[in-house]
C-alpha positions, 0 to 999 in steps of 0.5 A: 717303762724303761727305767734302766735306760736300755736301748730302744728300737721300732718293734718292726725292726726288732721283729725282722732282726728276730726273723733273721736268725737262722734255725740250725736243724741239728741244734734244734732237733737236740733241744727238742729231744732234750726237752722231751725228757725233762717234760716226762716229769711234769706232774700234770702231763696226763691231766693236761691231755685228759682234763677232768670237767672243772678245767676251763681250757681245751686239752692238749697232749703236749709230748704229741704237739712237741713232736709236731714241733720236731716234724716241722724241723725235719721238713724245714718248715721253720723260716728262723729260729725265732719262729721255732722258738715261739712254737716251743714256748706256745706248747707250755703256754697252752698247758696253762701252768705257771710252773711249766715253761720252755722259753728260749733266749731269743724271747727275752734278747728283745722286749716288745713295748706299747709305748703308753700308760697301763690300762685299768678297769674301773667301776665308777660306783662298784655296782655297774660293770667296769670300763677300761681307761688309760691309767694316766687319764684316771690318776696322776703319779704322786709320791713314790709314783703312787696314783692320786685320783685326778679330779675335774679332768675329762676322760673317756673309756677305751672302746677298741684296740687295733679296730677290735673291741676292747674286751675281746682283745684284752681277753684274747691277748691274755691267753699268751700267759699261763694262768689257768683262769680267764678272769685272772689273766684278764687282771694280768693285763691291767693295773694293779699288777705291780711288777707285770704290765702285760698290755704295755709289755706284750709277750709276742710281737704286737705289730708295728702299731697300736691304735686305742679308740675311746668312747668320745671318738678320738683315736691315739695311735701308738708306734710300738717299740722294743727293748734291747735286753740282751748284749748286742755288741758286735752283732751284725747279722742273724748268724751272730744273733744265733751265736750270742743267744744260742744259750741261756742268757748269763749275767754277762750277756743280759744288761736288762731283766726281762719282764717275763722272768724277774718279779719284784714282790714288794707291793706298793701301796698308798696305805700307811703301814703299821709293820713291814718286814724288810723286804716289803713283801709282808705288811700289816695295817690297822687303825689309821682309816680302817675299821676299829676291829680290823687287821689286814695283813698283805703278803705279796710274796713268799720269796723275799729273796735269796737272802734267808736272813730276810726269810727269818725277818719275815717270820718274825715281823708276822709274829710281831704283827699278830702279837700287836693285833692281840694288844690292840683288840683286833678281832677281824682279819682280811688276808690280802694275797693279791698278786702273790705268785707264791715263793718259799713253801717254808714261809707259807707253812710258818703262816699257816701255823702262826695264824693257827697254832694249834694244828700241825698242817698237812698236805697231799702230793704225788709225782708222775711215774716214768722210767727216769723218775723211778731211777732218780728215786732209786738213786737219791734214796740210796745216796741218802742211806749212805749219809745215814750209814756215815754215823750210824749211832747219831740220830741227826748229823751234818751229812744227813741234813745236807743229803736230806736238803739236797735230795728233795722229795726223791728220797723216800726216807726224807717223806711221809704219807698224808697220814704222817707215816713213814715209807718202808723203802722205794717201792712203798714210796714210788708205786706207781699207781694209777690215778686218774689218766696216769701212772704217779708215785704214792701220795706223800707230804714233805715233813716241815715240822718236828722230824729228823727228815725235814727239807729245811736246813735249820740254819736257814729257818726253824718253822713254827711248831704247832701246839694243841693248846696254843690260842688262835689270833683270830677265829676262822669266821672273823677271817676273810681272804682277798685275792685278784685270782693271781694266787699261784704256787705256795700262796695256793697251798696257804688259801687251800688250808685256810678254806678246807681245814678252817672254812675261811671264806674269800672275796675276789676283785676284778676279772672280765665285766661280766656277771657270774662268779670268779675263782679264788685262784687262778695261778698254778696250783702245783705244789712244787717248782722244779727250776733249773737248779733243781733240773740240773741233777737230773740227767746226772742222777739218771746216768749214775743209777743206770750206769751202776744199775743197768736194769733200771734204764728205760729205752725211752731215755737212752739219748737224754741229755741236758741240752734244754738246760743249757740252751734254755736255763731259767726258761726251763721249769717243770711243776713237780707235784700235784696237790690234792685236797685232803679228804677228796675222794676222787683225787682231783688235782687242784689245779684242774678243779674249779672253785669260786670265791664266796663274792666278787667285787669291782675295783672303784676309782677310790680304791685304787687311790687308797687301798683302805677304801678297798679293805673297808669294803671287804670288811663291811661284806665279809663281817656285816653283810654276812648271814652265816655263810652267805654274803648279801650285798649289792656290792657282790657282783650278780651271781657271784655268791653261793656257787656250789664250789664255795663256802657260800654255796655250801661246799663240805670239808674234804669236797671240791663240789659239783665240777660243772663251771658256769659257761661264763667262766670259759675263755671267749674267742668269738669275733676274731677274724682269720684270713678273712673268716670269722672264728666262732666259739662254737667252731673253735671249741668243736675244733679243739676236741681233737686232743685225746680224752680218757673216760671218766673213772672213780679216780676223777678222770674226765670224758671227752667229746666227739670231734666235729671233723668238719669244724676241725678241718675248717679251723686247720685250713684257716690256720694253714695261712697264718701270717706273722702278725696273727700271732695270737691265733697260733696259740690255737692253731698249734694244737690242731695243725 
């Protein structure tokens, strides 16, 4: 819980400290104005406000909601800087996009904790619905802190948390995170989540106590605490807190890593590895308790570190694993990408080519059009042209490589169409084009393979090149993808490619204890993160272009500054690309598409103690219990197979399938009480129709529903007097106020 021995205080005291930090109106308004400019680059901004029918969450007009925050600042409605930063961050949580964040430094200054072991959801036999337990009641800590199943001890399931049904509590608290699938969010609260444990490390103030009620009637009270992540030396009041944490935390200001920012992608496992890369994020398993024909490749991360030698080591290790599999006559492959939140697209693309070396991978993306986006494309394309002209007689030189690597997708010379055709000029690339509810650039892909213009600096990694005559290490019908729904970013690029191009099936584990399907992917499906390093060029690039070419200026960005980057640092993130399925005639961004796995299973106690039990179960389902594309087994949760968006349900290459998610797929809010009034699923859902929705179109737009004004007003009234301990309700209240 506190491996770095950071100072710990009571949660209530920490909350009082944070609540004492004064808000400075001028600073807050400048921050909101700057954030608004960066949000114009969020690729899914229009879709979040008017989502396609496969989207599982309420729509939200993010810029309008940000404007509501601005008005609250002007009207002196915030009691503290902390309350303001909570609202600022909540706006992007509502967007359900792991690449989108506006998280202020105060939220990382102290980290709230529930001082107990993590929770775990287990089905005793893999068939009956799982129950929730304390990890320490079911497992001992063995070597390397790995779980060992306890025997002979009494244990009891948790039935309530703070007086609420355990399922209602976990499902609603999970909504404070950014995953876009409720089952993936539920898994996020539980073991095994490796580097995240969001029950014991809640994002918002959890109140002074957490009480656990068990099936045997016993109650365990816990006094919540907070870890002091930041440097509090010399701080004696709220003014001092404001000055210390006004801007982004630097290395000298932060003595501990935030649980919500830093990730350790190395996966702990209790199965003996046959081969592993140096960073521990790529591991191969065969023999030693596994089926004779089986190879398991577990990839927990595509971002081993900023040390690019580890990228090359990842690439070489995968090549060695596949060569050993061939030598040892392994014919079946489980690709285990549980807890894989993404990372380097180049490593993802290399993995794609190594698994299917006879075909060069392809992708389809676009960026949101705006005045600032257009100016950046114009400016950076011109800078790239200048680099080309330095040595016109050479095909490729150092300046061109550096210009291409640094200029990313904004130089039309460095990208190509999904059909691998070059763009002729800025207008050909930028457009803009009407797609669904907004305006966007032309569809494009970055050329990761053999071309003068590649985002990859060849000093970092040479991506494996496809050879049409190359032999595949595995046939796609002898491969299966295993996820827990957490797969996001670069991980989703791999899974999408394997499913759509090669028809590789998927099995998902865990989720809410209910029947029905679960999505293979619950993380962000946008295909490019604009982090603070990338965003640091935006304001300067825009101003350089508009100073040299005033006609490029957009009045909307006249007062745009980098204040948000200065104050939020790594807490400011934007999703830059929408990703699309190759062949989809409706051009629906994959982030807004519902896609079920081919089978869903439960964790059993033995699977947590030994991953080989899980892998052998998955192999049995995928390779022995499969007839054609349908898996038939009692271990597939009832209703979890043959959904029409899955391969087992008959979805065709290039199609998404009918975008009518089952009712059980949506998040549930029923049972929560605000100020003495029960919040019902019906009223909450109807109230959230407030956000605008566009009519359907051939481009994949979605229709909206009439808002129930009575339900809306009722919910507004409930929200008007929400107390600080009802922080979870703020997620819904903010979008209707």
